[in-house]
N, C-alpha and C positions, 0 to 999 in steps of 0.2 A: 347099296350094301354098307352096313356099318362096320367100322374097323374094330378088330379085336386087339390082341396084345402085340400086333405086328411090329411096332416101332417104339421101344421104350427109350431108345437113345437117338439123338439126332444122327442123320446119315453122314457118313464121311463125304466130304466134298459137296454137301448140300448147299443150296443157295444161302448166301449170307444175308443177315438182316440189313435192310437199307435204312440209313439214317433218315430221320424225318424231322420236320419242323415241329418242335414240342408244342408250339402254339396251336397247331392243327389238332393234335391229340387232346390238348386242354379244352379246346372248343367242343370237340366231340364228346368228351366226358361231361362237360357242363350241359350239353344238349340231352344227354342220357339222363342226368339228374333232373332236368326239367321235363322229362317224359316226352321228348321230341326224338323218338328213336329213328324215324325215317330220315330226318335231317342228319343225325349222327351217322347213320349207315352211309349216306351219300359222301360224307367226309372220309369215313374209315375204309370203305371198299377200295378206293384207289391206293391208299397207303398199304393195306393188307396185301394187295396184289403185287406190291413192290417188296414183299417179304418183311414188312415191319411186324415184329412179334407182338408188340403191345397192341397195335391195331388189329391184328389177327385174333388176339385174346378177347379184345372188346367186341369184335364181331361175333365171336363165339358166345359171349354173354348176351348180346342182343338176340341172337337166335335161340339161346337156351331159355331166356326168361320172357322174350317177346316185348312188345311195346307198341306205341302208336305207329301204325303202318307197317310193323314188322311182326308177323305171326311167329309163334313158337315153332321151331323146326329143329328137332333134336339131331337129325342127321347133319344138317349144316353146322350146327353148334359143334358137334363132334369133329367134323372136318376142319373147322377153323381152329379149334383147340389143339388138334394134332399138329397142324401147321405151325401154330404159335410155339408149341413145345419143341418142335424140330428146330425152331429158330431161337431157342434159348429161354422161353418164357416159363418159369416154374409154376406160376399160378394156373396156367393152362392144364398142367398135369393134375392139379388139385381139382379143377372142374371136371376133367375126364373121370376122375375117381368118383365124383358125386353122381355123374351120369350112371355109372355102373352100380354104385351102392343103391341108388333109388330106382333103378330100372327105367331111366328116362331115355326112351328110344332104343333101349337094349334090354335083354333079360337081366334081372337083378343078378349081380355076380360079386359078392363081397371079396372074393380072392382077387379078381381083376381090379376092383376098387383099391384094395390094399396095395397092389403093384403101382398104380398111378399115384396114390398118396405118398408112397415111399419115394418115387421119382421126384415128386414135387419137393418133398422134404430134403432129399439129397442135393437138389439144385438150390437150396437155401430158402425155401418158402416157409415162413412161420405158420401160415394157414395150412400148408401141406403137413407140417409136423403135428399140428393140433388134430387135423383130420386123421392122420395115420394112427396116432396114439389113442384117439377116441375110438377108432374102429377096432384096433387090436385088443383094447381093454374092455370091449363090450362083452356081455355074457354070450356064451356060445348059442344059447337058445334064441337070442335075438337075431343072430347072424343066420341061423337056420330058417327062422321065420321069414326073413327078407329074401332068402334064396328060393323059397317055395311060393 
């Protein structure tokens, strides 16, 4: 089951992000750039399970866009993005907005996309701000077309 608007804000008392060796994240990011998605996943998964928001967001990206050894799986992408957002990652909300805007694994829903873009923007993401204002300034006909 894919998640809807359920949690726009992190839960009170939710698990805190676990500090992580930045070197591990850097290695995983480099592997992603080198199109070695499976190796990156092997590094990121244990970190994400320790509630590291950056690792959770990167896992969401791996499942969202796929790569060598990692098939596209929009449901897993959405789940990891939501966890990352709950642990404070603003970019994860921007990615959730994209899933809803483009109907990736969910029915296209510009209103839901707008909510996620706004959350991303409010948490300080420049990408979220760009996405939010790009969406709210689109012609109404375009939004209706995406919804149908």
